[in-house]
One Martini backbone bead per residue (centre of mass of N, CA, C, O) as a GRO file, in nm:
protein
  141
    1MET     BB    1   6.387   0.856  -0.623
    2ALA     BB    2   6.230   0.571  -0.585
    3GLN     BB    3   6.309   0.270  -0.434
    4ARG     BB    4   6.318  -0.049  -0.422
    5LEU     BB    5   6.357  -0.265  -0.182
    6SER     BB    6   6.520  -0.478  -0.340
    7GLU     BB    7   6.740  -0.274  -0.414
    8LEU     BB    8   6.824  -0.197  -0.137
    9LEU     BB    9   6.903  -0.487  -0.037
   10SER     BB   10   7.116  -0.558  -0.266
   11GLU     BB   11   7.337  -0.365  -0.121
   12VAL     BB   12   7.350  -0.566   0.092
   13PRO     BB   13   7.576  -0.802   0.164
   14ALA     BB   14   7.417  -1.022   0.299
   15VAL     BB   15   7.187  -1.034   0.094
   16ARG     BB   16   7.366  -1.091  -0.145
   17GLN     BB   17   7.474  -1.365  -0.034
   18ALA     BB   18   7.203  -1.510   0.007
   19LEU     BB   19   7.109  -1.483  -0.297
   20ALA     BB   20   7.356  -1.649  -0.402
   21LEU     BB   21   7.305  -1.911  -0.232
   22SER     BB   22   7.020  -1.964  -0.343
   23ALA     BB   23   7.105  -1.998  -0.638
   24LEU     BB   24   7.301  -2.223  -0.594
   25GLN     BB   25   7.114  -2.424  -0.465
   26LYS     BB   26   6.927  -2.456  -0.714
   27ARG     BB   27   7.153  -2.565  -0.899
   28PHE     BB   28   7.237  -2.800  -0.729
   29ASP     BB   29   6.950  -2.942  -0.714
   30ALA     BB   30   6.929  -2.983  -1.023
   31ILE     BB   31   7.186  -3.204  -1.018
   32LEU     BB   32   7.054  -3.380  -0.820
   33PRO     BB   33   6.939  -3.635  -0.714
   34ALA     BB   34   6.633  -3.660  -0.607
   35ARG     BB   35   6.694  -3.813  -0.325
   36PHE     BB   36   6.878  -3.541  -0.230
   37ARG     BB   37   6.683  -3.331  -0.219
   38GLY     BB   38   6.713  -3.150   0.089
   39GLU     BB   39   6.992  -3.289   0.218
   40ALA     BB   40   7.157  -3.041   0.087
   41GLN     BB   41   7.363  -2.760   0.199
   42VAL     BB   42   7.467  -2.466   0.083
   43VAL     BB   43   7.738  -2.239   0.227
   44ALA     BB   44   7.977  -2.224  -0.005
   45LEU     BB   45   8.208  -2.034  -0.245
   46GLU     BB   46   8.558  -2.094  -0.241
   47ASP     BB   47   8.810  -2.118  -0.451
   48GLY     BB   48   8.620  -2.354  -0.604
   49GLU     BB   49   8.469  -2.447  -0.324
   50LEU     BB   50   8.200  -2.643  -0.245
   51LYS     BB   51   8.004  -2.604   0.043
   52VAL     BB   52   7.847  -2.893   0.212
   53LEU     BB   53   7.556  -3.002   0.390
   54CYS     BB   54   7.457  -3.286   0.544
   55ARG     BB   55   7.240  -3.474   0.734
   56ASN     BB   56   7.424  -3.735   0.681
   57GLY     BB   57   7.658  -3.982   0.629
   58ALA     BB   58   7.525  -4.122   0.395
   59ILE     BB   59   7.491  -3.880   0.206
   60ALA     BB   60   7.787  -3.794   0.205
   61SER     BB   61   7.907  -4.050   0.095
   62ARG     BB   62   7.748  -4.072  -0.171
   63LEU     BB   63   7.832  -3.772  -0.274
   64ARG     BB   64   8.139  -3.826  -0.275
   65LEU     BB   65   8.131  -4.023  -0.512
   66GLU     BB   66   8.011  -3.767  -0.700
   67SER     BB   67   8.164  -3.488  -0.678
   68GLN     BB   68   8.311  -3.461  -0.949
   69ALA     BB   69   8.058  -3.472  -1.116
   70LEU     BB   70   7.929  -3.219  -0.984
   71ALA     BB   71   8.157  -3.021  -1.065
   72ASP     BB   72   8.141  -3.073  -1.372
   73THR     BB   73   7.857  -2.970  -1.406
   74LEU     BB   74   7.874  -2.696  -1.287
   75GLN     BB   75   8.083  -2.597  -1.497
   76LYS     BB   76   7.894  -2.635  -1.743
   77HIS     BB   77   7.700  -2.405  -1.597
   78GLY     BB   78   7.926  -2.168  -1.514
   79LEU     BB   79   8.074  -2.256  -1.267
   80ALA     BB   80   8.347  -2.210  -1.036
   81VAL     BB   81   8.394  -2.553  -0.980
   82ARG     BB   82   8.639  -2.802  -0.873
   83ARG     BB   83   8.500  -2.874  -0.583
   84VAL     BB   84   8.325  -3.092  -0.350
   85LEU     BB   85   8.238  -3.034  -0.015
   86LEU     BB   86   8.157  -3.268   0.245
   87LYS     BB   87   7.941  -3.248   0.532
   88VAL     BB   88   7.821  -3.290   0.830
   89GLN     BB   89   7.567  -3.191   1.005
   90PRO     BB   90   7.519  -3.040   1.275
   91ALA     BB   91   7.286  -3.060   1.519
   92SER     BB   92   7.262  -2.746   1.577
   93LEU     BB   93   7.176  -2.687   1.252
   94ARG     BB   94   6.929  -2.824   1.275
   95LYS     BB   95   6.612  -2.883   1.241
   96PRO     BB   96   6.366  -2.892   1.424
   97ALA     BB   97   6.135  -3.071   1.535
   98PRO     BB   98   5.826  -3.101   1.518
   99PRO     BB   99   5.581  -3.055   1.717
  100ARG     BB  100   5.405  -3.271   1.929
  101SER     BB  101   5.088  -3.351   1.950
  102LYS     BB  102   4.843  -3.428   2.176
  103LEU     BB  103   4.611  -3.638   2.200
  104PRO     BB  104   4.306  -3.666   2.301
  105LEU     BB  105   4.128  -3.809   2.573
  106SER     BB  106   3.857  -3.963   2.607
  107ALA     BB  107   3.634  -4.006   2.844
  108ALA     BB  108   3.601  -4.315   2.779
  109ALA     BB  109   3.915  -4.378   2.796
  110ARG     BB  110   3.968  -4.263   3.073
  111SER     BB  111   3.772  -4.459   3.224
  112ALA     BB  112   3.904  -4.722   3.130
  113PHE     BB  113   4.177  -4.674   3.255
  114GLU     BB  114   4.088  -4.629   3.548
  115ALA     BB  115   3.959  -4.912   3.578
  116ALA     BB  116   4.211  -5.071   3.515
  117GLY     BB  117   4.394  -4.958   3.735
  118GLU     BB  118   4.214  -5.046   3.982
  119GLN     BB  119   4.240  -5.372   3.911
  120LEU     BB  120   4.540  -5.345   3.947
  121GLU     BB  121   4.832  -5.423   4.059
  122ASP     BB  122   5.112  -5.339   4.162
  123GLY     BB  123   5.308  -5.194   3.886
  124GLU     BB  124   5.391  -5.128   3.574
  125MET     BB  125   5.104  -5.110   3.444
  126LYS     BB  126   4.990  -4.912   3.645
  127ALA     BB  127   5.207  -4.693   3.625
  128ALA     BB  128   5.150  -4.639   3.318
  129ILE     BB  129   4.868  -4.557   3.341
  130GLN     BB  130   4.910  -4.314   3.543
  131ARG     BB  131   5.093  -4.157   3.341
  132LEU     BB  132   4.884  -4.130   3.116
  133LEU     BB  133   4.677  -3.973   3.285
  134ARG     BB  134   4.857  -3.736   3.365
  135HIS     BB  135   4.925  -3.648   3.065
  136HIS     BB  136   4.592  -3.633   3.008
  137ALA     BB  137   4.522  -3.413   3.182
  138PRO     BB  138   4.339  -3.175   3.246
  139ASP     BB  139   4.368  -2.852   3.265
  140GLY     BB  140   4.438  -2.802   3.616
  141GLN     BB  141   4.515  -3.109   3.745
   0.00000   0.00000   0.00000
């Protein structure tokens, strides 16, 4: 008898744990004040302690003030949480910032910067314009 892929995957301990954490995260997000949703990530529930990583210290501090109320609310929703432990998420675990794409410099703008650079005496402004032109040089130049 053929089993569905989801049934097969649910038998893998790591997948089962990931699914449980995902469900726990949804329940935690549902009780968080709206401004904190997406700012705190549930990482474990062990021995009644819900471990949560926060994006920064300000969020962790604010949620620490509400940690007992969060634990009480989760208990009312049927989860065996007696306390919520909040830590600041280390930089190595943060999502990298999306890559910034440089906007193209139009031919007219490039010409204007080149003309301005030629008229300037050597100094910081001329060096800045030259860096800008090198940064926006067409590929291969």
